[in-house]
C-alpha positions in Angstrom: -56.0 5.2 29.3 -57.2 2.4 31.9 -54.3 0.0 30.5 -51.5 2.6 30.7 -52.8 3.2 34.7 -51.9 -0.6 35.0 -49.0 0.0 34.1 -47.5 3.5 36.3 -47.0 1.6 39.6 -44.5 -1.2 37.9 -43.1 1.9 35.9 -42.2 3.2 40.0 -41.0 0.0 41.0 -38.9 0.0 37.6 -37.8 3.4 38.6 -36.3 2.0 42.1 -34.2 -0.9 39.9 -32.9 1.3 38.2 -32.0 3.9 41.1 -31.3 1.0 43.0 -29.0 0.5 40.1 -27.2 2.8 39.4 -26.3 2.9 43.0 -24.3 0.0 43.0 -22.5 0.9 39.7 -21.7 4.5 41.9 -19.8 2.1 44.4 -17.7 0.7 41.6 -16.5 4.7 41.1 -15.9 5.4 44.5 -19.3 8.3 44.7 -20.1 6.8 48.1 -22.6 9.7 49.0 -24.4 9.7 45.4 -24.7 6.1 45.8 -26.6 6.2 49.2 -28.4 9.5 47.7 -29.9 7.3 45.4 -31.0 4.5 47.6 -33.4 7.4 49.3 -34.6 8.5 46.4 -35.0 4.9 45.2 -37.2 4.7 49.0 -39.0 7.6 47.7 -39.5 6.2 44.8 -40.9 2.4 46.4 -43.0 4.8 48.5 -45.0 5.5 45.6 -45.3 1.8 43.5 -47.7 0.1 45.9 -49.6 4.1 46.2 -50.9 4.5 42.7 -51.0 1.0 42.6 -54.2 1.4 44.7 -55.0 3.7 43.7 -54.7 3.0 39.8 -57.1 -0.1 41.1 -54.1 -2.2 39.5 -53.0 -4.0 42.2 -51.8 -7.5 41.1 -49.6 -10.5 41.8 -46.3 -9.7 39.6 -46.7 -6.1 40.8 -46.3 -7.6 44.4 -43.2 -10.1 43.3 -41.7 -7.3 40.8 -42.0 -4.9 43.9 -39.6 -7.1 46.3 -36.7 -8.3 43.6 -36.5 -4.6 42.9 -36.3 -4.0 46.3 -33.9 -6.7 47.9 -31.7 -5.2 44.9 -32.1 -1.5 46.2 -32.4 -1.8 50.5 -30.5 -5.4 50.6 -27.9 -5.7 48.0 -27.0 -1.7 47.2 -26.8 -0.8 51.0 -25.0 -3.9 52.3 -22.2 -3.6 49.0 -22.1 0.3 49.8 -21.3 -0.2 53.3 -18.8 -2.4 52.3 -16.7 -1.1 50.6 -17.1 2.6 52.2 -16.6 0.9 55.6 -16.7 -2.7 56.0 -13.8 -4.1 54.3 -11.9 -2.6 57.0 -13.6 -6.0 59.0 -12.7 -8.5 56.3 -14.4 -11.4 56.5 -16.5 -10.7 59.7 -17.5 -7.6 57.3 -18.2 -10.1 54.9 -20.0 -12.3 56.5 -21.9 -8.7 58.4 -22.7 -7.3 54.9 -23.7 -11.1 53.9 -26.2 -11.4 56.9 -27.8 -7.9 56.0 -28.9 -9.0 52.7 -29.9 -12.6 53.1 -32.4 -11.3 56.4 -33.8 -8.3 53.6 -34.3 -11.7 51.3 -36.2 -13.3 54.0 -37.8 -10.7 54.9 -39.4 -9.6 51.7 -40.0 -13.9 50.8 -42.0 -13.6 54.5 -43.8 -10.3 53.8 -45.2 -11.8 50.3 -47.0 -15.6 51.6 -49.2 -13.8 55.1 -51.9 -11.7 55.2 -51.2 -8.9 55.8 -53.1 -7.2 58.9 -51.9 -3.1 59.0 -48.7 -4.0 61.1 -46.1 -5.4 60.2 -44.3 -8.3 61.5 -40.5 -6.1 61.2 -38.9 -3.4 59.8 -39.0 -2.7 56.3 -36.5 -3.5 54.6 -36.8 -0.1 52.5 -36.6 1.3 56.1 -33.3 -0.5 57.1 -31.6 0.1 53.3 -32.7 3.9 53.7 -30.7 4.0 57.5 -27.6 2.5 56.0 -27.6 4.5 53.1 -28.1 7.7 56.0 -25.5 6.3 58.0 -23.0 5.7 55.5 -23.8 9.7 55.0 -23.5 9.8 58.5 -19.6 8.7 58.3 -18.4 10.4 55.4 -19.0 14.1 57.2 -18.1 12.4 60.6 -15.8 9.7 61.4 -17.6 7.1 62.7 -16.6 3.6 64.2 -16.4 0.6 61.9 -17.5 -1.0 64.3 -20.3 1.2 65.8 -21.2 0.8 62.3 -20.9 -3.3 62.2 -23.8 -3.0 65.4 -26.2 -1.3 63.2 -25.6 -3.5 60.5 -26.7 -7.1 62.7 -29.4 -4.9 64.8 -30.8 -4.1 61.4 -30.6 -7.8 60.0 -32.1 -8.9 62.9 -34.9 -5.8 63.3 -35.8 -7.4 60.0 -37.2 -10.9 60.3 -37.6 -10.1 64.4 -41.5 -11.2 64.1 -41.3 -9.5 67.8 -40.8 -5.7 66.2 -44.5 -4.3 64.9 -44.6 -1.6 62.7 -48.0 -0.3 62.1 -48.3 0.8 58.4 -49.2 5.0 57.7 
């Protein structure tokens, strides 16, 4: 039973990844709302993997690395492709630059988080939150015609906020 408990957090991490992949596949079928909902569900799953790892005393370097890799797909790549496909492709190379920057900032934030000593405060906004905001922004844009330029500015702000050393959030 102890060995099974040790793998439960990683199962949630892999479910997070699965949802991120399904979100990307949904984008290919132009099911943007479904993709956004899958990203939000992935964020919900991501909330539990760390909690379960601590509860079952199953924290590991492998689990930490897996979580970051899966988070990059579900909250960096999938939201970037979603917002690109739904809106930012209309502004061409500028939109492409914005979504690449978002994914790069997310990757940098995750890598930096893995090598620093965590002291109860996140430095920069977590990629999970930023990816969730992009999903919500897309759902909003689907229902209310929003400006592409507004979306671009929000994406640039989110990119900056992930790597900012000035923004600090207390972990709950």
